[in-house]
N, C-alpha and C positions, 0 to 999 in steps of 0.2 A: 943262272939256274936258281940260286938261293932267293933272288928277288921274286921270280915267278912263283916259287913254292910258297913264299911268305904271302904274296898277294892273293893266291888261291885260298889261303886260310883266312886272310883278313876280309875278303869280300863275303864270307859267310856271316860276318857280324851284322851287316844290314838285313840279311835274311832273318836272323834271330830277333832283331829289334822289331821288324814289321810283323813277323810271325806271331810274336807274343802280343803286340799291341792290337793287331786286327783280330786276333783270336779273342782277346778280352772284349774288344768292341762288339764283335758278333754275339757275345754272351750277354748283351745288354738286357734282353727280356728276362733271362734267368737271374741276373744281378738285381733287376727291379723287383722280382718276386722275393729274393733273399733279403733285400734291404727295405722294401716297401716305400722307397723314397727316391724320386727321380733326381734330386740334387745329389744325394750320395752316389747314385749310380753313375751319373754324368761325371762327377768329380773323380770317382775311382777310375773311370776310363781315361779321363783327360789329364789327370795330375802328372802322370809320367812324362808325356811330351811337353807339358808346361815347364816342369823342372829341367828337362833336357834343354829346352830353349834358353832358360836362364843360365844354366851352368856350362852350356856347350862351348862357349868361347874360352872358358877358363882351362879347358883341356889342352889348348894349343901350347902354352909354355910347358905343361907337364909332358906332353908328347915329345917336345923338342929336347927336354932334359933327360927323360927316361928312355926314349926310343920306343920303337914299336913293340918289342918283345915284353918289356916290363909293363908298359902301359896296357897291353893286351891282358897280362896276368892280373894286374890290379883291377881293371874294369870287370873282368869276368868273375873274379873272386867277390867283389862287391855286389855284382848283379845277382849271383847265385845266392849269396847270403840274404839279400833282400827278398828274393823269391821264396826262400825257406820261411822267412818271417811272414810274408803274405799268405802262404799256405796255412801256417799255424793259426793266424788271426783273421782268416778270410771272412768268417761270419760276423766279425766286429767291423762295421763300416769305418769308424774313426781310425782304428789301428791299421785297417787295410789300406786306407787312403794314405796314411803316414808312410807305410812301408812301400807303397807304390811310388810315392814321391822320392823315397830313398833310392829305389830302383832307377828312377829317372836321372839321378846324378851320374850313375855309371853308364846308363844307356846313352848318355849324351855323347860319348866318344865313339860309339860304334860306327856311325857313318863317317865321322871325321877321320878316323884312323885309316879307313879304307880309301877314302878320296884323297887324303894327303899322301898315303903310301903310293898310289898310282901317280900322282903329280910329281913326287920326288924321284920316282924310279927312272932308270936309264933306258927303259924300253922305248922303241921308236914310236913316232906320233900316231900312226894308224892303229897300232896295237894298244896304245893308251886309250884311244877313242873306244875301242872294243871293250876295254876293261871298265870304262865309265858306264858303257851299256850293260856290262855284266853286273855291276853294282846295282843298277836299277832293276835288272832282271831278277837278281836274287831277292831284292826287296819285294818285287811283285810276286815271286814264287812264295815268299813268306805270307803275302796277303791271301794266297790260295790255300795254303796248308793250315794257316792259323784257324780259320773257321771250321775246317774239316776235323782238326784234331782237338784244339782247345774248345772251340765253340760247341762241337758235339759232345765233348767230354763234360762240359758244364751242364748239359741236359741231364746226364746220368749221375756222375760223381766228380765234381770239380777238383776235390783234393787229390784224387788218384791221378788225374791227368796232369796236375801241377807237379806232383811227385815224379812222374815220368819225365817231364821236361827238365826237372832238376838233375836227374840222373844222366840224361843224354848230354845236357850242356856241360856238366862236370867232366864227362869223358872228352868232349870236344876241347874244353879248356886245358886239360892235361896234355892231350895230343898236340894241340896248337902251340902251347908254350914251349914244347920240346923241338918244334919244327921252325917256328917263326924266327927270323933274324932281323936285326935293325936294317933299315933301308937308308942308304946314303943319298944325299941330294945330288942330282945329275948336274955337275958344274959346267958341263960342256954346253948343254942346251939352255940352262936356266940363267937368266940375267936378273940381278937384283933390281927391284923397283919399289917405289913407295906404294903404300896402300891407297887404292883408289875407291871412292864411293860408288863408282860405276857398278861394283859387284852387287850393290843393292838392287839394281835393275833385275838381275837374274834371281836374286833372293825373293823379291816381292812377286815376281812372276811364278816362281816355284811355290810360294806359300798359297797363292790362289789356286793353282792346279792341284796341289796336295789337299787343300781344304775341300775342293770339289770332289776329289776321289773319296776322302774319308767320310764326308757327309753322306755320300751315296752308300758307302759300306755300312754306315750307321742305320740307315732306314731300310735297307734291303731285308735284314732278318725279320723285322716286324711285318714288312710288306708280304714276304713269303709265308709267314705264319698265318696272317689274316686271310690271304688269298687262297691258300691251299690247306689251311687248318693243320699245319705240321711245322714244328720248330726246326726239324731237320732240313726241310726244303729251304727255309730261310738261310741256313748255314751254307747250303749248296749254291744258292743264288749269289752270295758274297764271293764264294770261291770261283764261280763262273765269271763273275765281273772281274775278279783278280786275274783270271786266265786271259781275258781280253786285254787288260792293262799290260800283262807280261808280253803278249804278242806285239803290242805297240813298242815296248822296250826293245824287243829283239829286232824289230824291223826298222827302227829309226835310222840305223847306219845306211840304209838304202836311200834315205832322203837327206842329202848333205846340207848343212847350214841351218840357220835359224829362219823359220818360215812363219809368217803371220797366219797363213791359211789353216794351219793345224788347229790352234785353239779356237779360231773363228768357226770352223765346221763343228767342233766339239760343242760350242755354244748353241749352234742351230739344232744339233741332235738332241741336246737337253731340252730345248724349247718344244721340239716335236714330241718328245717323251712326255712333257707336261700336258700337251694337247690330248694325248691318248692315255692318260693315267688311269682312266676307268676301263680301259681295254687291256687286261693283264698282259697278254702275250705280245701285243704290239708295243706296249710300254717297255717290257723287258727287252725286246729286240733293239729298240733305239737306245736303251740304257747300256746295253752291251757294246753297241757300236761306239757310243760315247766313251766307254772304258778303253777301247782300242785307241781312240784319238787322244785321250788323257794320258795313256801310256807313252805315246809318241811325244806328247808335250812335256811329260816329266823327265824323260831322258834328255830332251832338248834343253831343259832348264839346267841340267848338269853340264852339258856341252857349252852352253852359253856362259855359265859361271866360269868354266875353265878358260874360255877365251878372254873374259873380262878380267881375270886375275893373273894374267901373264906378268911374271916378275915378282909376284908376291903370293905364289900359289898356296903355300902352307897356311898363311893367315887368311887369305881370301876364301879358300875352300872350307876352312874351319868355320868362318863367320857364316858363309852360305849354308853349310849343312846344319849348323846349330840353330839358325833362325828359320830355315825352311821347315824344320820339324814342327814349328808352331802350327802348321796346317793340321797336324795330328791332334793338336789341342783344340783348334777352332772348329774342326769338323763335327765332333760330337755335340758341342754346344749349339752350333748352328742347327743341327738336326733336332735338338731338343727345344729350341726356341720357336721354330716355325712348323706349321703343318707340312705334310709331305709335299703337297702341290706347290705351296708357297716357297718351300726350300728349293725345289727344282728351278723355278723361274728366277729366284734370286741368284743361284749359282750359275745359271745361264748368262745372266747379265754380267756377273763378276768375271766369268771366264772370257767373255767378249772384251770387257774393259782391260783385262790383263795384257792384251796385245799391245797396249800402250807402253809397257815396260820393255818391249822388244825393239832393239836397235839393230836392224838387219844390215849386215855388211855384205860386201861383194865376194868375200872369201868363201 
């Protein structure tokens, strides 16, 4: 009972990570107006996942030493303090970027602690698979709510919405710290094994899929604003895209195993969206279908990583989660480097190429 209670609180952390990151990402047009510089804007958005990628693997030994409860407390305390400093110095791009980087140090453990907690727990295999799906579901739910709350808040008064997030996350941190217990490794099911580089197959696949998702989330606000002459519509388009991703997360358990055809069809849908980019509603239809398929693919990447890391789950899932987050760093820069149409065709090709990382088993 304590394990499931702890896991239910831990899987909120991926929601928090993605909620804030995609919320900031969807605020790109407002940040551009504030800073008047695309480099500052892209760096402010991307610095957190970059630092997360660099520091992510360092949390493994800390988590092993402190356990879930204390690691949760330290990570949330540092994250909240960083957000307070971001809020105070938001109008200063240099200080804003520095404190966003500081936030990334603590954000780095949010996915790792949830994934490692599930892999260590004694819950049976099918329930574990559902919890992996729940982690991706919560992350996708964050991608829906982030633009609606943070993105819309940046249109009107960014500091007020950031203050609201500080208050809510502080309450969650206090409540969670009192409920979460350390999770002991399931010694019955887990057999110790050596670290295998096979985990990088799932990692690279996950990076491409996440980069494709985030680059689409980066261009949709501007596309919506230009097409409908409303910044609010742009935020809603990101949220609708996130809803389709979340549906994919929810339904992946209906499709057992690792399947080549899922990212392949996603690639085709992106290519069709590219063809119809000048037809707004047709383009959006195929983009949303792509979101659903990318949601299936993202959950599949976690399931794939879980299979490849048998015997070294804690290390394997920490490496996977900390490196996969680089997709959040690459996405905004890819969106900034290429025109909208060129970005879509490039991500279509990369998504198709990512199937080369999938080694499909008969299981």
